[in-house]
C-alpha positions in Angstrom: -86.3 64.6 162.3 -84.5 65.4 159.4 -81.0 67.2 159.5 -79.8 69.7 157.6 -76.4 69.5 155.2 -74.4 72.3 157.8 -75.3 70.4 161.0 -74.4 66.8 159.3 -71.1 68.5 157.8 -70.7 70.1 161.3 -70.7 66.7 162.9 -68.2 65.2 160.2 -65.7 67.3 160.2 -65.3 67.4 163.7 -64.4 63.9 164.0 -62.0 64.1 160.8 -59.9 67.6 162.3 -60.1 65.3 165.6 -58.5 62.2 163.5 -56.3 63.7 161.0 -54.0 65.9 163.4 -50.5 66.1 161.9 -51.7 63.8 158.6 -52.4 65.0 155.2 -53.8 61.0 154.6 -55.5 58.9 157.3 -56.7 55.4 156.5 -59.3 54.3 159.5 -60.2 51.1 160.9 -62.9 50.7 158.4 -62.1 49.1 155.4 -62.1 51.6 152.4 -62.3 54.6 154.4 -60.0 57.2 154.6 -59.7 60.9 155.5 -58.1 64.0 154.0 -56.8 66.8 155.5 -55.0 69.9 153.8 -54.0 73.3 155.8 -52.7 75.4 152.3 -53.8 76.2 148.9 -51.8 74.0 146.3 -50.6 73.7 142.7 -52.1 70.3 141.1 -50.1 67.0 142.5 -50.0 63.9 141.0 -52.4 61.1 142.0 -53.9 57.8 141.2 -57.4 57.5 141.5 -59.9 54.6 142.0 -63.4 53.7 141.7 -64.5 55.7 145.1 -66.7 58.4 146.3 -65.7 61.7 147.6 -66.7 64.0 150.1 -65.5 67.5 151.6 -67.2 68.9 154.4 -64.6 72.0 154.5 -62.7 73.6 151.7 -62.5 72.9 148.1 -60.4 70.9 146.4 -60.1 70.2 142.6 -59.5 66.8 139.9 -57.8 67.1 136.9 -58.1 64.1 134.9 -56.6 64.6 131.2 -58.1 68.1 129.7 -61.5 68.1 132.3 -61.7 69.5 135.8 -63.9 68.5 138.6 -64.4 70.8 141.7 -65.9 69.4 144.8 -66.7 71.2 147.9 -69.4 71.2 150.6 -72.5 71.3 148.2 -70.6 69.1 145.6 -69.3 65.5 146.0 -66.6 63.8 143.7 -67.1 60.1 142.1 -64.4 58.1 140.6 -65.4 55.2 138.6 -61.8 53.8 137.3 -58.7 53.8 138.3 -56.9 56.4 136.7 -54.1 58.7 136.8 -54.7 62.4 137.8 -53.8 65.4 139.8 -55.3 66.7 142.8 -55.5 70.6 143.7 -56.7 71.9 146.9 -58.6 75.6 146.2 -59.3 76.5 149.8 -57.7 75.8 152.7 -55.7 77.5 155.5 -54.7 76.5 159.4 -57.1 77.5 160.9 -60.1 76.4 158.5 -58.0 72.9 156.6 -59.6 71.3 154.1 -61.0 68.2 155.3 -63.0 65.5 153.5 -63.4 61.5 153.2 -62.9 59.3 151.2 -64.9 55.8 150.4 -63.7 53.1 147.7 -67.0 52.0 146.3 -67.7 48.3 145.5 -69.1 47.7 142.1 -70.0 44.0 143.0 -71.5 45.5 145.8 -73.5 48.0 143.7 -74.5 45.5 141.2 -76.4 43.1 144.0 -78.4 46.1 145.0 -79.3 47.0 141.5 -80.4 43.3 141.1 -82.2 42.9 144.7 -84.4 45.9 143.9 -85.2 45.7 140.8 -84.1 48.9 139.9 -84.1 50.0 136.3 -81.8 51.8 134.6 -82.2 55.8 134.7 -83.0 57.3 131.7 -79.6 58.9 130.5 -77.9 59.0 127.1 -74.3 58.1 126.6 -71.9 58.3 129.9 -68.3 59.1 128.8 -65.0 59.8 131.3 -64.5 58.4 134.7 -65.3 61.1 137.3 -68.4 63.2 137.9 -69.7 65.6 140.2 -72.8 65.4 142.2 -75.0 67.1 144.6 -74.8 66.6 148.1 -77.7 65.9 149.8 -78.7 65.1 153.5 -80.0 61.4 153.2 -76.2 61.0 151.3 -74.3 62.0 154.8 -76.2 60.8 156.8 -74.9 57.0 157.3 -71.2 58.8 156.8 -72.4 60.2 160.3 -73.2 56.9 161.6 -70.5 55.4 159.7 -67.5 57.7 161.5 -69.5 57.2 164.7 -68.4 53.4 164.7 -64.9 54.9 165.3 -65.6 55.2 168.3 -67.2 51.5 169.3 -64.3 49.3 168.1 -66.3 46.4 168.4 -69.3 47.2 166.3 -67.6 47.9 163.3 -67.2 44.7 162.2 -70.7 44.0 162.2 -72.7 47.6 161.5 -70.2 49.0 158.6 -71.0 46.2 156.0 -74.6 47.5 156.4 -74.3 51.1 156.4 -71.5 50.8 153.7 -74.4 49.1 151.7 -76.6 52.0 152.9 -74.4 54.7 151.3 -74.0 52.2 147.8 -78.0 52.4 147.4 -77.7 55.9 148.5 -75.5 56.9 145.8 -77.9 54.9 143.4 -80.6 57.2 144.3 -78.3 60.7 143.5 -77.8 62.3 140.5 -75.2 60.3 139.5 -77.3 57.0 139.7 -77.1 56.6 135.7 -73.2 56.6 135.7 -73.4 53.7 138.5 -75.7 52.1 137.3 -73.6 51.9 133.9 -70.6 50.8 135.4 -72.2 48.3 138.0 -74.4 46.6 135.2 -72.8 43.6 133.1 -72.8 44.2 129.3 -72.5 47.7 129.4 -70.0 49.9 127.8 -68.5 51.2 130.8 -68.7 47.8 132.4 -66.6 46.4 129.6 -63.9 49.2 130.0 -64.0 48.6 134.1 -63.3 45.0 132.9 -60.3 46.0 130.0 -58.9 48.4 133.2 -59.1 44.9 135.7 -57.4 42.8 132.8 -54.5 45.3 132.1 -53.7 45.8 136.0 -53.7 41.9 136.3 -51.3 41.5 133.2 -49.3 44.6 132.8 -46.0 43.5 132.7 -46.9 40.8 129.5 -47.0 42.5 126.1 -50.4 44.1 125.2 -52.4 42.5 122.2 -55.1 44.6 121.4 -57.2 41.8 120.0 -56.8 39.8 122.8 -58.0 42.5 125.3 -61.0 43.1 122.9 -61.7 39.5 123.0 -61.9 38.9 126.6 -64.2 42.1 126.9 -66.4 41.4 124.2 -65.9 44.1 121.6 -64.2 44.8 118.4 -60.4 46.3 118.8 -61.9 49.6 116.9 -64.9 49.7 119.5 -62.4 49.0 122.6 -59.8 51.4 121.7 -62.8 54.3 121.3 -64.5 53.8 124.4 -61.6 53.3 126.4 -60.2 56.5 125.1 -63.5 58.5 125.8 -63.5 57.0 129.2 -60.0 57.3 130.3 -58.5 60.1 128.1 -55.7 57.9 127.8 -55.2 54.4 125.1 -55.1 51.0 126.5 -50.6 50.8 125.4 -50.4 54.3 127.6 -52.6 52.7 130.6 -50.2 49.9 130.4 -47.5 52.3 130.2 -48.7 54.1 133.3 -49.4 50.9 135.6 -45.7 49.5 134.5 -43.9 53.2 135.5 -45.7 53.3 138.7 -45.4 49.9 139.9 -41.5 50.2 138.9 -41.1 53.4 141.4 -42.8 51.3 144.1 -40.3 48.7 143.4 -37.0 51.0 143.2 -38.6 52.6 146.5 -40.2 50.1 149.0 -37.9 47.1 147.7 -35.1 48.8 147.1 -34.2 46.9 143.1 -32.2 49.3 140.6 -33.4 50.7 137.6 -32.6 47.9 135.2 -34.2 45.2 137.9 -36.9 47.4 137.9 -37.8 47.5 134.6 -37.1 43.9 133.9 -39.7 42.7 135.9 -42.4 45.5 134.5 -42.1 44.2 131.5 -39.5 46.7 129.9 -36.8 44.7 128.0 -34.6 47.9 127.1 -33.7 49.5 130.2 -32.9 52.4 128.4 -36.3 52.7 127.3 -37.3 52.4 130.5 -35.5 55.7 132.1 -36.4 57.9 129.0 -40.0 56.7 129.6 -39.9 57.5 133.2 -38.6 60.7 132.8 -40.9 61.6 130.4 -43.7 60.7 133.4 -42.1 61.7 136.3 -39.7 64.6 135.1 -36.2 63.0 136.4 -34.6 59.7 136.1 -35.2 57.0 137.8 -32.2 57.2 140.3 -33.1 61.2 140.9 -36.8 60.7 141.2 -36.4 57.8 143.9 -33.4 59.5 145.8 -35.6 62.5 145.8 -38.7 60.7 147.6 -36.6 59.2 150.0 -35.3 62.7 150.6 -39.3 63.7 151.1 -38.2 66.2 148.6 
């Protein structure tokens, strides 16, 4: 029997609310699946997005990427196709009715395999820009999530059944109103796929000097074309993206590995600690030392 969206979301909300008591973000035993819970409206907060799909089953959230904003709620889901800096904001939540939702990381290799196996033709869409988009929530998208979450009460079945359900979710997404965007990202040779590869290269080599010609050759684009499409999809230049990667890794090294600012700076590729400190303060609003002290105190 086909179920309506409201009924499916109520079932998902019950599970997520139970699993997130006292937490804002909660990882699960199912790889790539996590929950979120917010009990108050917030100002935009810096975050890092990755290739993922997010569903809100209660409340409303907004993602800000560059100058673009994406509002998602019980009628609209959020798709992120690249790893990027962004800001997240809760628009509708309270203690009595928290904003509840889930995130599932996307596997683009799995997406490409499904496209190939099913002989899916490319959806008729023009050039797609940007890394995030809003899609329409449907029962066929929500239903496999109810079965996936049910596995959290059947732990012995997770290893066998969760990959099958996750594959189904990827298939359903390829039949959603965002199919064209996913097809372009997953399909080898598309501009979007090449930008995704460029980001993967930058994440692997962020500490090395960036030679745009080398990166362009790696993704089989001219330097000018790479620069244009990289900015179109990420709202950043390759150099700005590398800088963001370096500064966030430096923050992690100082916070988790207790490195001092100079050591962290050299480790992520900076030659001048003072240059590092200036760029760190520009991104995070404080000097490295003060920012890390504040994070440790929970400020």
